[in-house]
C-alpha positions in Angstrom: 154.9 -118.5 207.0 155.0 -121.8 205.2 158.2 -123.8 204.6 158.9 -122.3 201.2 158.6 -118.8 202.6 160.9 -119.7 205.5 163.5 -121.0 203.1 163.4 -117.7 201.2 163.6 -115.9 204.5 166.7 -117.9 205.5 168.4 -117.2 202.1 167.7 -113.5 202.3 169.5 -113.2 205.7 173.3 -112.7 205.5 175.7 -114.9 207.3 176.9 -113.0 210.4 180.4 -111.5 210.2 182.8 -110.0 212.8 181.4 -106.6 211.8 178.2 -107.6 213.6 178.5 -106.6 217.3 177.2 -110.0 218.6 179.6 -111.9 216.4 182.7 -109.6 216.9 184.7 -112.4 218.6 183.3 -115.4 216.6 184.5 -115.6 213.0 182.5 -117.8 210.7 184.9 -117.5 207.8 185.1 -120.7 205.9 181.7 -122.0 207.2 178.9 -122.6 204.7 175.6 -123.8 206.3 174.4 -125.0 202.9 177.5 -127.2 202.3 176.3 -129.9 204.7 173.9 -132.7 203.6 170.4 -132.3 205.1 169.5 -134.9 207.7 169.5 -138.4 206.2 170.4 -141.6 208.1 169.1 -145.2 207.9 168.5 -145.4 211.7 169.1 -143.6 214.9 172.7 -144.3 216.0 173.8 -145.1 219.5 176.1 -142.5 221.0 178.0 -142.1 224.2 176.4 -140.2 227.1 177.7 -138.2 230.0 174.5 -138.8 232.0 173.2 -142.0 233.7 169.7 -141.2 235.0 166.6 -142.7 236.3 164.0 -141.1 234.1 160.2 -141.0 233.4 160.5 -140.9 229.6 163.1 -141.0 226.9 163.3 -139.5 223.4 166.2 -140.5 221.1 166.8 -138.1 218.2 169.0 -138.4 215.1 169.1 -137.7 211.4 166.8 -140.7 210.9 164.0 -139.4 213.1 162.9 -139.6 216.7 162.0 -142.5 218.9 160.0 -142.0 222.1 159.9 -144.5 225.0 158.1 -144.5 228.3 156.1 -141.3 228.1 154.3 -140.8 231.4 150.5 -141.0 231.4 148.7 -137.7 231.6 151.3 -135.6 229.7 152.1 -135.0 226.1 155.6 -136.3 225.3 155.3 -136.7 221.6 156.5 -135.6 218.2 156.1 -131.9 217.5 153.9 -130.8 214.6 154.3 -127.5 212.8 150.8 -126.3 213.7 151.2 -125.9 217.5 150.1 -122.5 218.8 153.4 -121.8 220.7 155.7 -122.9 217.8 157.9 -120.0 216.7 156.4 -117.8 219.5 159.8 -117.4 221.1 162.4 -118.5 218.5 161.2 -117.3 215.1 163.2 -116.5 212.0 164.8 -113.1 212.7 168.4 -114.2 212.4 170.3 -116.5 210.1 170.5 -119.7 212.1 167.1 -119.5 213.7 165.7 -119.0 210.2 167.6 -122.0 208.9 166.1 -124.1 211.7 162.6 -122.9 211.0 163.0 -123.7 207.4 164.6 -127.1 207.7 163.7 -128.9 211.0 162.0 -132.2 210.6 162.4 -133.8 214.0 161.0 -132.1 217.0 159.5 -132.9 220.4 156.6 -131.5 222.4 156.6 -131.7 226.2 153.3 -130.5 227.5 152.5 -131.0 231.2 148.9 -130.2 232.4 147.9 -128.0 235.2 149.0 -129.2 238.7 150.9 -132.3 237.4 154.2 -133.1 239.3 156.7 -135.5 237.8 159.1 -137.0 240.3 161.5 -138.2 237.6 163.0 -136.2 234.7 162.2 -136.5 231.0 165.3 -137.1 229.0 166.1 -136.2 225.4 169.3 -137.2 223.6 170.1 -135.6 220.2 172.9 -137.5 218.4 174.6 -136.5 215.2 175.7 -139.6 213.3 176.1 -138.7 209.6 179.6 -137.5 208.8 179.4 -134.3 206.8 175.7 -134.1 207.7 173.4 -131.6 209.4 170.8 -132.1 212.1 168.1 -129.6 212.7 166.3 -130.1 216.1 163.4 -128.3 217.8 162.0 -128.7 221.3 158.9 -127.0 222.7 158.1 -127.2 226.4 154.8 -126.0 227.8 154.3 -126.1 231.6 150.7 -125.4 232.5 149.9 -123.5 235.8 151.2 -125.2 239.0 152.9 -128.0 237.2 156.4 -129.1 238.2 158.9 -131.2 236.2 162.4 -131.6 234.8 163.6 -131.9 231.2 167.2 -132.9 230.4 168.5 -132.5 226.9 171.9 -133.9 225.8 173.7 -133.2 222.5 176.2 -135.8 221.5 177.9 -137.3 218.4 178.1 -141.0 217.5 181.9 -140.7 216.9 184.5 -138.2 218.2 185.9 -138.0 214.6 182.5 -137.0 213.1 182.2 -133.7 211.3 178.8 -132.0 211.2 176.5 -129.1 211.5 174.0 -129.0 214.5 171.2 -126.4 214.6 168.8 -126.4 217.5 165.9 -124.2 218.7 164.3 -124.6 222.1 161.1 -122.7 223.3 160.0 -123.0 226.9 156.7 -121.6 228.2 156.4 -121.6 232.0 152.9 -120.6 233.0 151.6 -119.1 236.3 153.1 -120.7 239.5 154.7 -123.6 237.5 158.3 -124.7 238.0 160.5 -126.2 235.3 164.1 -127.5 235.6 165.8 -127.5 232.2 169.2 -129.0 231.7 171.0 -128.7 228.4 174.4 -130.6 228.0 176.4 -130.1 224.8 179.1 -132.7 224.2 179.3 -132.9 220.4 182.4 -133.9 218.5 185.1 -131.3 218.0 184.4 -131.4 214.2 180.8 -130.2 214.7 179.6 -126.6 214.3 176.8 -126.0 216.8 174.3 -123.2 216.8 171.4 -123.0 219.1 168.7 -120.5 220.2 167.1 -121.2 223.6 164.3 -118.9 224.7 162.0 -119.1 227.7 159.0 -117.1 228.9 158.3 -117.2 232.6 154.9 -116.0 233.8 153.4 -114.9 237.1 155.0 -116.5 240.2 156.6 -119.2 238.0 160.1 -120.5 238.3 162.7 -121.7 235.8 165.9 -123.3 236.9 168.2 -123.8 233.9 171.6 -125.5 233.6 173.7 -125.1 230.4 176.9 -127.2 230.1 179.3 -127.0 227.2 182.1 -129.5 226.6 182.1 -130.3 222.9 181.8 -128.8 219.4 184.5 -127.0 217.5 182.8 -123.6 217.0 179.4 -121.9 217.0 177.1 -119.9 219.2 174.5 -120.6 221.8 171.8 -117.9 222.5 170.0 -118.0 225.9 167.1 -115.6 226.6 164.7 -115.6 229.5 161.7 -113.3 229.5 160.4 -112.5 233.0 156.9 -111.8 231.8 154.7 -111.9 235.0 155.0 -110.4 238.4 156.9 -112.7 240.8 158.6 -114.6 238.0 162.0 -116.1 238.8 164.7 -117.5 236.5 168.1 -118.9 237.4 170.6 -120.0 234.7 173.8 -121.8 235.7 176.5 -122.3 233.0 179.6 -124.4 233.1 182.0 -125.1 230.2 185.4 -126.5 229.5 187.3 -126.0 226.2 190.7 -127.2 225.1 192.6 -127.7 221.8 191.3 -125.0 219.4 187.7 -125.1 220.6 185.7 -121.9 220.4 182.6 -121.6 222.6 180.3 -118.6 222.4 177.4 -117.8 224.8 175.1 -114.9 224.3 172.6 -114.4 227.2 169.7 -112.0 227.6 167.6 -111.4 230.8 164.5 -109.5 229.8 162.5 -108.1 232.8 159.0 -107.2 231.5 157.0 -107.2 234.8 157.5 -105.9 238.3 158.9 -107.9 241.2 160.9 -110.3 239.0 164.2 -112.0 239.7 166.9 -113.4 237.5 170.3 -114.8 238.3 172.7 -115.9 235.6 176.1 -117.4 236.6 178.6 -118.8 234.0 182.0 -120.3 234.7 184.5 -121.7 232.3 187.9 -123.3 232.2 190.1 -123.1 229.1 193.4 -124.7 228.2 195.7 -125.0 225.1 194.5 -122.5 222.5 190.8 -122.6 223.4 188.7 -119.5 223.3 185.4 -118.6 225.0 183.1 -115.7 224.5 180.4 -114.7 226.9 178.1 -111.7 226.3 175.4 -110.9 228.8 172.6 -108.3 228.8 170.1 -107.4 231.5 167.2 -105.3 230.2 164.6 -103.9 232.5 161.5 -102.5 230.8 159.6 -99.4 231.9 157.2 -100.4 234.8 159.3 -103.5 235.7 159.9 -102.0 239.2 161.5 -104.0 242.0 163.5 -106.0 239.5 166.4 -108.0 241.1 168.9 -109.1 238.4 172.4 -110.5 238.5 174.8 -111.8 235.9 178.4 -113.0 236.2 181.0 -114.7 234.1 184.3 -116.2 235.5 187.0 -117.8 233.4 190.0 -119.9 234.6 192.9 -120.1 232.1 194.9 -123.3 232.4 197.4 -122.3 229.7 199.0 -119.0 228.5 197.6 -119.4 225.1 193.9 -119.8 226.1 191.7 -116.7 225.9 188.3 -115.5 227.0 186.2 -112.4 226.3 183.4 -111.3 228.7 181.0 -108.5 227.8 178.4 -107.8 230.4 175.7 -105.1 229.8 172.8 -103.3 231.5 169.9 -101.5 229.9 167.6 -100.2 232.6 164.4 -98.2 231.9 162.9 -98.4 235.5 164.1 -96.5 238.5 163.5 -98.9 241.4 165.7 -101.9 240.6 168.7 -103.8 241.8 170.9 -104.9 238.9 174.5 -106.1 239.2 177.1 -107.9 237.1 180.6 -109.2 237.3 183.3 -110.7 235.1 186.8 -112.1 235.9 189.6 -113.7 234.0 192.6 -115.3 235.7 195.4 -117.8 235.4 195.8 -120.8 237.8 197.2 -119.6 241.1 200.9 -120.7 240.8 201.3 -120.7 244.6 198.3 -122.9 245.1 199.5 -125.3 242.3 202.9 -125.5 243.9 201.4 -126.1 247.4 199.3 -129.0 246.1 202.2 -130.5 244.3 204.4 -130.3 247.5 201.7 -132.4 249.1 202.3 -135.3 246.7 200.0 -134.5 243.8 201.3 -134.4 240.3 200.4 -131.4 238.1 197.3 -133.0 236.5 196.0 -134.1 239.9 196.6 -130.6 241.3 194.9 -129.0 238.4 191.9 -131.3 238.9 191.6 -130.1 242.6 191.8 -126.5 241.4 189.2 -127.0 238.7 186.8 -128.7 241.1 187.2 -125.8 243.6 186.7 -123.2 240.8 183.4 -124.8 239.6 182.1 -125.9 243.0 179.8 -122.9 243.6 178.1 -123.3 240.2 177.8 -127.0 240.7 176.1 -126.4 244.0 173.4 -124.5 242.1 172.4 -127.7 240.2 169.5 -129.2 242.0 169.5 -132.6 240.3 172.2 -134.7 242.1 172.9 -137.1 239.2 173.4 -134.2 236.8 175.6 -132.4 239.3 177.8 -135.4 239.8 178.0 -136.0 236.0 179.0 -132.4 235.3 181.7 -132.5 238.0 183.2 -135.7 236.6 183.1 -134.4 233.0 184.9 -131.2 234.1 187.6 -133.0 235.9 188.0 -135.5 233.1 189.1 -132.8 230.8 192.4 -132.4 232.6 194.8 -134.8 230.8 196.7 -137.5 232.6 200.5 -137.1 233.0 
């Protein structure tokens, strides 16, 4: 489709409502994606970052465009064009927000690493909303050729905590035979930002994808995460950590698609909520016919730090093969009052005690993060959300 056809496709699709099963707990009443000004800024604005990293290459993205610095030799770390063979192969235009992205994106990045190339340092991309009342449409395409190995870190942020905006992202990741990709996506947008994203990966024979999804910001929206285990021996691991307070509403929709035999997926999401915050997690494991010896796991655990916080967890299984191991789990609980009391009797005030409890709650998912600077930054960001007394 050309851009004009994509615009028509977007307009033809209805805005989701709570009558749609996947949007049952996320109400978009009052939100109009067409009410925000499209892109438009004089220059790429500076914005705060949670991460301090030693990297191989940097791409700074904003409404004004994209600036790329220090791209390593031998790889393609460059502006994405709309004629790439893998573009739209995973995230197309079959739902409202993906179609809006396909129709409107201007600034995108291609990361293409050739066969056998190993990058010791990660590639870093920062996407910063800076126009109050504006929209930013962003697209990332990652292609890992066979036996390559590298890390991509993507951070969404806002130039100001008071900024109001609309963020729409689409990420496609192709991991070819025996390659390994570490992909980190950290969302720390302003609380006045609506954020919608579709992240979809295809993992081929004996390839490995290690994915970290962290959510701290935005006021409302939905993030879709899908992994296709498309080749025998493919492995994917997705680690999610989020913290919401105030009236934030975070929604994660995950899908593990096992399409080949002898594949493994492991999705683990943990979140802490306080005040009147709300989180939704919906997970689905699907095992296709012939995908024997599948080993799949999904879990979602939520820690409520106030009586008015709320979380919904909806795990699901759809299994069409007969020799598989698929399990899931979901829990929801308040802070252990006895543990809180014990820590406070040892000289900690309530905020300090809650920090200890939050660190312990998230420790097992933090231990899954391979990149130490990312692990440390996420731990600090999670603990920082507990207010001082």
